[in-house]
C-alpha positions as CSV (number, residue, x, y, z in Angstrom):
1,M,-16.3,-4.0,0.6
2,R,-13.1,-3.1,-1.1
3,K,-11.9,0.5,-1.1
4,L,-11.3,2.5,-4.3
5,I,-8.2,4.6,-3.9
6,L,-7.5,7.5,-6.3
7,G,-3.7,8.2,-6.5
8,E,-2.7,11.3,-8.4
9,W,0.4,13.5,-8.8
10,L,-0.4,17.2,-9.0
11,S,1.5,20.4,-9.5
12,L,1.4,22.8,-6.6
13,D,-1.2,24.8,-8.5
14,G,-3.5,21.7,-8.9
15,F,-2.8,20.4,-12.4
16,A,-2.5,16.7,-13.2
17,S,-0.9,17.4,-16.5
18,D,0.3,20.3,-18.6
19,I,-1.9,21.8,-21.3
20,Y,-0.7,19.2,-23.8
21,G,-1.6,16.3,-21.5
22,S,2.0,15.6,-20.5
23,T,3.0,14.5,-17.1
24,K,6.7,15.1,-17.5
25,F,6.6,17.6,-14.7
26,F,6.6,14.7,-12.1
27,E,8.5,12.1,-14.0
28,D,12.0,13.2,-12.8
29,P,13.4,10.2,-10.8
30,K,14.3,12.4,-7.9
31,F,10.6,12.7,-7.1
32,G,10.4,9.0,-6.4
33,S,13.3,9.2,-3.9
34,G,11.9,8.1,-0.6
35,S,8.4,7.7,-1.7
36,D,9.0,4.6,-3.9
37,E,9.5,2.4,-0.9
38,E,6.2,3.6,0.6
39,M,4.5,3.0,-2.7
40,L,5.8,-0.6,-2.7
41,D,4.4,-1.1,0.8
42,F,1.1,0.4,-0.3
43,M,0.9,-2.1,-3.2
44,E,0.6,-4.9,-0.6
45,S,-2.8,-3.5,0.3
46,I,-4.2,-3.7,-3.3
47,D,-4.9,-6.4,-5.8
48,T,-6.2,-4.4,-8.7
49,I,-4.9,-1.5,-10.7
50,L,-7.6,0.5,-12.6
51,L,-6.5,2.5,-15.6
52,G,-8.2,4.6,-18.3
53,R,-7.2,3.9,-21.9
54,K,-4.7,6.8,-22.2
55,T,-2.9,5.9,-18.9
56,Y,-2.9,2.3,-19.9
57,E,-1.2,3.2,-23.2
58,M,1.4,5.3,-21.3
59,F,2.0,2.6,-18.6
60,V,2.3,-0.3,-21.1
61,E,5.0,1.6,-23.0
62,Y,7.2,1.5,-19.9
63,W,6.3,-0.9,-17.1
64,P,6.3,-4.3,-18.7
65,Q,9.3,-3.5,-20.8
66,E,13.0,-3.8,-20.2
67,A,13.2,-0.1,-19.5
68,S,11.6,-0.6,-16.2
69,E,14.2,-3.1,-15.0
70,G,15.7,-1.9,-11.8
71,E,12.6,0.1,-10.8
72,I,11.7,-0.8,-7.3
73,M,8.1,-1.3,-8.1
74,A,8.3,-2.9,-11.5
75,D,7.8,-6.6,-10.5
76,R,5.0,-5.9,-8.1
77,L,3.2,-3.5,-10.5
78,N,3.5,-5.9,-13.4
79,A,2.3,-8.8,-11.4
80,T,-0.8,-7.0,-10.1
81,P,-4.0,-7.6,-12.1
82,K,-5.0,-4.5,-14.2
83,V,-8.4,-3.4,-15.4
84,V,-8.6,-0.9,-18.3
85,V,-11.8,1.1,-18.8
86,S,-12.3,1.8,-22.5
87,S,-14.9,1.9,-25.1
88,T,-12.3,1.9,-27.9
89,I,-10.0,-1.0,-27.3
90,K,-10.9,-4.7,-27.0
91,K,-7.6,-6.1,-25.7
92,A,-5.0,-4.8,-23.3
93,P,-1.8,-6.8,-23.5
94,W,0.8,-6.3,-20.8
95,G,4.1,-7.6,-22.3
96,N,4.9,-11.1,-20.9
97,W,2.5,-10.6,-18.1
98,P,-1.3,-11.5,-18.2
99,D,-3.4,-9.1,-20.3
100,A,-5.4,-6.5,-18.5
101,L,-9.2,-7.0,-18.3
102,V,-11.0,-4.4,-20.5
103,L,-14.3,-3.0,-19.2
104,S,-16.3,-1.4,-22.0
105,G,-19.6,-0.9,-20.2
106,D,-20.8,1.9,-17.9
107,P,-17.7,2.6,-15.8
108,V,-19.7,3.5,-12.7
109,E,-21.7,0.3,-12.7
110,E,-18.7,-1.9,-13.6
111,I,-16.5,-0.4,-10.9
112,A,-19.2,-0.6,-8.3
113,K,-19.3,-4.3,-9.1
114,L,-15.5,-4.6,-8.7
115,K,-15.7,-2.8,-5.4
116,S,-18.4,-5.3,-4.1
117,Q,-16.2,-8.3,-4.9
118,Q,-14.0,-10.0,-2.3
119,G,-10.4,-8.9,-2.4
120,K,-7.9,-6.3,-1.4
121,D,-8.4,-2.6,-2.3
122,I,-8.4,-1.1,-5.9
123,V,-6.2,1.8,-7.0
124,V,-6.7,4.1,-9.9
125,W,-3.7,6.0,-11.1
126,G,-3.7,9.0,-13.4
127,S,-6.6,8.4,-15.8
128,L,-8.2,11.9,-15.5
129,S,-11.4,11.2,-17.3
130,L,-12.0,8.0,-15.4
131,A,-11.0,9.7,-12.1
132,R,-13.4,12.5,-12.6
133,T,-16.2,10.1,-13.4
134,L,-15.4,8.2,-10.2
135,I,-15.3,11.4,-8.1
136,R,-18.6,12.6,-9.5
137,S,-20.2,9.2,-8.8
138,G,-19.0,9.1,-5.2
139,L,-17.1,5.8,-5.7
140,V,-13.8,7.2,-4.4
141,D,-13.1,6.1,-0.8
142,E,-9.6,7.6,-0.5
143,Y,-7.6,10.3,-2.2
144,Q,-3.8,9.9,-2.2
145,I,-2.3,13.1,-3.6
146,R,1.4,13.8,-4.2
147,V,2.0,17.5,-4.7
148,V,5.1,18.2,-6.8
149,P,7.0,21.4,-6.1
150,V,6.3,22.8,-9.6
151,I,3.9,25.5,-10.7
152,L,2.7,24.9,-14.2
153,G,0.6,28.1,-14.5
154,R,-1.9,26.3,-16.6
155,G,-2.8,22.7,-17.5
156,I,-5.5,20.1,-16.9
157,P,-6.8,20.0,-13.4
158,L,-7.8,16.9,-11.6
159,F,-10.9,18.4,-10.1
160,E,-13.7,19.8,-12.2
161,K,-16.1,22.5,-11.1
162,S,-18.6,20.6,-9.0
163,D,-20.5,20.6,-5.8
164,P,-18.2,20.7,-2.8
165,I,-16.8,17.4,-1.6
166,A,-15.8,17.5,2.1
167,L,-12.7,15.6,2.9
168,K,-10.8,14.6,6.1
169,L,-7.0,14.7,6.1
170,V,-5.8,11.4,7.5
171,K,-2.0,11.5,6.7
172,T,0.7,13.8,5.5
173,Q,4.3,13.1,4.6
174,S,7.0,15.3,3.1
175,Y,10.1,14.1,1.3
176,K,13.5,15.6,0.7
177,S,12.6,15.9,-3.0
178,G,10.0,18.5,-2.0
179,I,7.0,16.2,-2.7
180,A,4.2,16.5,-0.2
181,Y,2.0,13.4,0.2
182,L,-1.6,14.1,1.3
183,R,-4.1,11.3,2.1
184,Y,-7.8,12.2,2.4
185,V,-11.1,10.3,3.0
186,P,-14.6,11.6,2.5
187,A,-15.7,13.5,5.6
């Protein structure tokens, strides 16, 4: 069975975005320094990128466009099949690349089906509403958290109030930019 990997960037105080839903706090290019090469290596282990509608709309504005030229991950990211979970859109074009598949049914059922198919692992990036649904359903097999050296004070947290989820730390990495990478699996 394929693993579902949740990849998120969080402020030091645990927020995935500011109170307005912006992720600008981690978009500074210096935060990719050193970790982009590892991310490119990681992408060899996946064959599906799972996105919620809002994250899809943010990604499609940048990645398949000329603006992403020169980005170390652009070609690999654009070539990797994408799945968008949405009940509001019917098509998800990706520039000159193949369209993303749109899943409009029950995300837990649909993603459980994806996990049971043959292939490499699946990663979900950003997509807070979707991420929370996947966490609640127990479908997340691995958490890859990048902690940004910024305190927002308030914002939108990744984790909702819920029953405790025991995790086991399997890897840590720090970068000159101040980013701390933490990789967890369910305990």
